[in-house]
N, C-alpha and C positions, 0 to 999 in steps of 0.2 A: 442296197437294202430297202425293202418296202416298208410302208408305215406299220404293217402288222408284224414285222420281224421282232424277235426278242432283242432288247438292247444288250450291248456288250457289257458284261458285268465289270470288267476292268475299267471301262469308261465311266460307268455309274459310280464306282468307288472314287475314281479320280475327281469327278465333278463334285461329289459330296464333300471331299476334303479341300477343294480348291478355295483359295481366298476370294472373297467377293465383296463388292461394295454393299453397304446398307442402302435401302431404298424407301422412299416415302411417296405417297400419292395424295394430293389435295384436290379440292373441287372449287371451281368458280361457279357459284350459284347466284342467280339474280332473281329479284322479285319483279312484279309487273311494272314497277317504277324504275327498273334498272339498277336498284341498289344491290350491294354485294353482301352475302351472308358471311359473317365473321364470328369466331368463337373465342372465348377467354379460357384457356386451358388451366387446370389446377397445377400441373406439374412444371410449368415454366412461366416466366414473366411475359407480359404483353399478349396482345391478341394475335390470332392466327386464322388461316383459312381452314375450313373443316376438312378432315382427313387424318392421316397418320402413317405410322411405319408399317411396312409390308412384312408379312410372314413369308413362308415359302409358298407363294401364290402369285397369280398373275395380277398386274397392277389394277386392272378394272375390277377384278374380284375383290382385291384388298380394299379398294376405295369404297366399293359397294358395302362391304362388311363394316368399315369404319363409320360410314354415314348412318347405317342402321343401328350399330351398337351405341354410338355416342349421342345421336340426335333422333333416333327413331324414324329416319327419313328413308323412303324408298325412291330411288332416283335412277333414271336412265343415264348412263355414263356416255358422254359424247366424245368429241375428238380431242386428241392431245394438243394442248396449247403451248406448254412450256416443258422443256427438258433442261434441267439445271444440274450441273455437276459441281458439288461442293468438295473442294480438295481436303485431304486428310489433315492438313495442318490446322484446320478450324476446329474439328471435333475429334480428332484422333483416328478418324476412319473416313474413307471416301464415301460420300452419300450421293445417290441419284434422287433428285427432287423433281417430281412430275406434277404438272397441274393439268387437269382435265376440265372441259366444260361438262357440267352435270345438270340434269333437268328433272326436278322432283315430279312425281306423277300427280301430285295435287299441290295447290298453293300452300306455302309454309307459313303457319301462324306461330311466330317465335314465342308468343305467350303460352302456347300449349305444347311446345316441343318437349318430349319426355327426355330431358338431359340425363346423361350418364354422370351423376354427380361426382363420382370418383375421378372423372376425367375432365369435365367441362363445368365451369362456374356459370357461364352465361352465353347466350347466342343472341345475335341481333343483326338486323339489316342496317347497313351504313352506305351513305353515298360513297362513290369511288374516292373522292378527295378526303373524306373523313377516314375511310378505311386505310388510306395511304399514311395518314398521320398516326393511326393506332397500331398498325402492324410493325413488327420488327423490320429493320432495313432490308434484309435479304428477301423476306416474304413480300414486302411492299414492292421491291424490284420485280419479283415474279408476277405480282398482280398487274403491275404496269405493262409488262410484256405480254401477259395473258390477255389483257384487254386489247392490246394492239393486234395480237394474233387473232383474237375473236372477230375483230373488224376486218381482218385480212383473210388470206388463204394459206397461211404458213404455220409452222410450229417454230416457236422461238427457241433457239439453242443457246444456252447461257453457260458461263462458268462463274460460279459464286455470285450469281445475280447480275452479271454483266454480259452483254452481248459479245460473242466471239467475233474476231475479225473475219470477214468473209471476202472472197474474191468477187469481182464485178458480177459474174454470172449468178452466184447465190444471192447477192444483194438485189438485183433486179427481179429475180424470180420470187422473192419474198415480199416485194412491195405490195401494200394494199392496193387493190384495183377494182373497178366496177365489174360485177358479173356481166356476162354477155349472153344474149339469146339470139337465135336466128329463126325467122319465120318466112314461109313462102306463101304468097297469095296465089293459090292454085285455082284456076278457072277452067271451065269446059267451053265448048264451042258456042254455047248459048249465053255465055257471060255469067253463068252461075258460079258461086264460090264454094269451095270444099270446106266444110266445117266438121270437126271430129268430136266424138264422144269418148274421152279417155277413161280407162279403168281407174286411174289414180287421182282423178279430180271430180269435183261435184258440179262442174260447169263445162260448157262446150269450149273447144279450143280451135286454133288454127294449126296447120301442119308446121312442125318445127320443134325446137328444144334448146337446151343449154349448149353453149360453145365450150368444148373441152380445151384443156391447156395447150394441146399440141396443134390446134387447128385454127384457121381463120373462120370468121362468121360464114363466109360463102361455103367453105368446106363443110362446116357443121350443118348448114341448110341442106346440102346435097346428101350428107350422111343420114340425116333425120328422115328425108323423103324415102330413102332406100330402106331404112330400118322399119319405119312406121307403116309404109304403104307399098313396099316393093316397087317403088317408082324411081326409075333411073333416067332423069332428064337433065339437060343443062339448066343450071340456075342462072336466071337473067340478071338484069341490072338492079341496083339498089333503089328502092322506092321510098322507104321511110327509115329514119333513125329516131327512136323513141327513148329518151333518157329519163330515168327516175332516180331521184336522190334516195339515200338510205332511209330517210324519215318516212317515205311513202312506199318503199318496197316491202313486200311481205316478210322477207327473211332478214331485214335489217342491213342489207348491203345494197349499194347503188347498183342499178341494172340498166344496161343499154340493150334495147332490142332492135335488130336490123331486119327489116322486112324487104324481101326480094320478090321480083317478078319471075314468072316461068311462062313459056309458051302455052296457050290453051291446049288442054288435052283433047285428043280425038276420041271417038266412041270406043275404039279398040283399047286405048290406054285406060279409059274409064272402067271398062269391064275387067281389065287386068289388075286393078288395084287389089292388094292383099294386105291384111294386117299381120305382117310377118313376125313382129316381136311380141305380140299378145298384149300390147299396151292400149290398143284401141278397140272399143266395143263395136262401134259402128261409125259410118260416115254419111253425111247428108250434103246434097247439092242444093244450095239456096240462092234465090235471087239476092242481089247486093243489099237491098233494103231489109229483107227478111233475115239475112245473115247478121246485119248490124243489130237488129232487134233481139236476136237469139243469143248473141255473145255478151259477155260482161263489158261494161262501159269502156275499159282500157283497150280491149281487143277491138271493140266497135270503132274506137278512134283510129286504130291502126288500119282497119279496112277502109274507112272513109278517106284517110290520108293517102293510102295506097292507090285507091281509085282516082283521087285527084292528081296524084303524081303520074299515073298512066295517061290521063287525059291531057295533062299540060306538058308532059315531057320533063318533069322536074323531079327533084328529091325533096321530100318534106321532112323537116326536122321538128320533132316535138320535144320540148324541154319542160318537164313538169316541175322543175325546181323553182319556177317563177311564182308558184302558188295557185290555189284555186281561183277561177274566174278571170285569170290573166290570159291574154292572147299569146300562147306559148309556142305556136307553130310558125315556122318560117320555111320558105322554099328557095331552092337554088336550081340552076340548070343541071341537067342530067350528067353533064361531063365535068361538073365542078369537083 
């Protein structure tokens, strides 16, 4: 059956009459200080996360509607953080409780939020610790797991606010971990460095990108060269490991960037470069000093460390968690 085929009327009737769980969708919304938006509903005791019960609608659509109706908020709904199944013995019916990350399109001034007074008495931002004290126990449990998922790369799967038992594979796949990126110091025969102008950034970049879940940093580096530049060459040895704590990383997750070497490109390889995936506007070959001046400071640090590693036959480790002004770089032998 194709997507355009008429649905089977018998199946439509069966699904319409089929017993189904009730479902609710709530939002984890933070302000610039990291505080959590909570609401005091008229129809039940205690504070809650903003959101509500779903009608016959998709969860993202229902949450968008609830935020608009109850608080006048227009928000982009992000990833699913929590999937909690509440058994029927609690409320007489099975309920699926979902928590999404949500991002208002403009800063929320709770003093001016147009509350739906028949539904919401008050809205406020609270620290996570304060919110945990004010929320009902099942909602507080969801907030705790949503915060953990927000810092990690998983969706928390709960039953009545408690984590389900998981086998070892699920456990290790859901552990919070640093994000990883892979960069290649691409040079030509004159020692110039390849610098890219991406479509999706407002600054120059080095070839490379994020490491995906199924690959090693070296595999990611090779994939990015092929996707961005149509360049299929062996990725050489590791030159630099640059570690950034969550407090310094742009997206609030710790990030480790691996910088690799590659053999200098010959003139034919330089001419054959193609921006295959459309993400790159243009490429520039710059002398090392000019490349460092053109790149953002973090990337310039990686270029300088990579050139030092090439010259000395070492691997340079940059650890930015030691704070500004500290000597955070160390070197080890290339075979270490």
